[in-house]
C-alpha angles and dihedrals in degrees: 000000000000117000130219090261094055115112114260112233115237112231121205113265087208091079090058103040116097114227121213088257091054092048091056094048124092111260126211116264127195103287097040088052090049089051093048091048091048091056093042090054109026125350091198138304093314113119097034094095093095091055090063091043093052101037107023125237100290097049091039090058089045090052091047091051099042099039096067089048096048101029113019104035095051089048091049091051091050092047091046092058099041096042092048091049098040111020094176128154104255089042113194092023090058092046095052093043092052093046101043110012142257097307096055092040089056091047091051090054092043093051092046094049095045090047087053089058090063094036098051091051090065100065101060086046091055091044092056092041091059095042093053090053088066099030112028087181088082092062092065120100111322099333093109088051091056091051092050090047090054091051095052094042093053093046096044094041089057086066097038109272145087131208141169125245142183125203143156135199117268135214128208125258098150127141131204096290090043089054091051092050091050088050090053090049091052089054100044134091101069092135094057092084090058093073092069097055095132089060094055125093111237093347094188090065101027101051100058093046093046093050095052094044092048092051091057094045094048093048092051092047089059103037102045098054094044092048090049093054091045088061090059093063096239109161115254090229090068090071123096138139108312095007094126085089093056092044091051090050092052095047104032110017134245097313093056089046091056091046092052092048092050090046092051092050092049090048094054091043093048094048093048090048094049093047093051086062092049102043095044091062093066098067088042093056092043092050091051089052092051093247093116130031112284092244088078088064094060114123130200125222090282090053091248118144094240098174091053090049093052092049093049093044092059089057093044091053093050094064103045096106099052094097133249102273095039091051090052093050092051092042094054093043095056097032091049092060091051089049090051089055090053092053088048090051089054090057096042093051090050089056100038100037108027091157095054108126108255111181087184120034133186103246123243101053119248091337090057091049090054097041096050091068098048100084097045092050092048091051089059088069090076090058092050089055093050095043092061093060100041119088129216115183093337097313131087121263087240092058091047091049091048090051090052090051092048090049088060090061091049091047090054092051091048093048092048092051093048096045114010094154124080097032094109106023105094131076131283113266115266125200116268116250 
């Protein structure tokens, strides 16, 4: 943990200043931010099928009720305080860097971006899984691949890039722990909206309200549909990835089946699209701080960081055949460590900068700031257990995750050797108007 005597990193004021173009653009208000957060986190009840399959109805409902209380709500409180105090573009990367220095700020960005590689591979997989429920023709040969390729091209091209992808439908073989991990995945990603702070109207007020409202909406979108199907007596073993379509067909007929398939496809498409916007802002902010080559800060005519999107897209495409549950295990493993750094930054900033303006504050003083991170960090233990037994290319998911984390340290050293100057020359971040 950084001490009060540790040097405070200087974060580029460029990422916080609003250019004339930005001033003229429409900025996100409360409900658009709630909608963006909803798609960055959830996108609807799609993807929860494996929770029921692995845990059964009763425990699935219990997971879906407790997870937002133990995992999402503490995260939303932490994000509410830090985003209201430091609404910087780059979000969580800027918070950790200010609290604990360049090294930890770089690691926060590295962990978040590498987690995104596993996370972003899931959505084209879900898109094809739902489509093939309605049209099995797409599961033959490489037709599913072409559909997935269309999804990622359309989403990436909207922000100025193209990339290739491969994917295949998945089926469920999860157990109880697997169901819990999938539940955690369905409730994670609250910090993604923090990277677009300069595009939010009155972020100090809007962010905390949007986080709390989105938690409630996401929880209800999961619990109510699952509870409704439970009442019909459908066996839990009938659930697997994409099976909402089959369930809808059994309970409501062909029209409801089509509606559920279309909804699942829109959900996967919308989440992928929203997260492209979020993840691409990290390399942009780092480039403007001198922590990545300046080419990652290049913007196209729509002010999208197109070089960053292309670089990220290559990584996203590389992981699309790992499988649904394995992707989730790796995603939570790496993402969980970045989330732990954010909770640590909350505590460090309370100690080092007690007078920092905090329009929203986690209640309970310093004790509250410490306590709010306990449950999310403990939940990560389930992922560590699972990651040691899963295999990826002959090695455990744990070993692969550890290698990814170690690579972040090497990447920092390499970046510092190539460009040591300019990392601490710009101004301290100021809140956005």
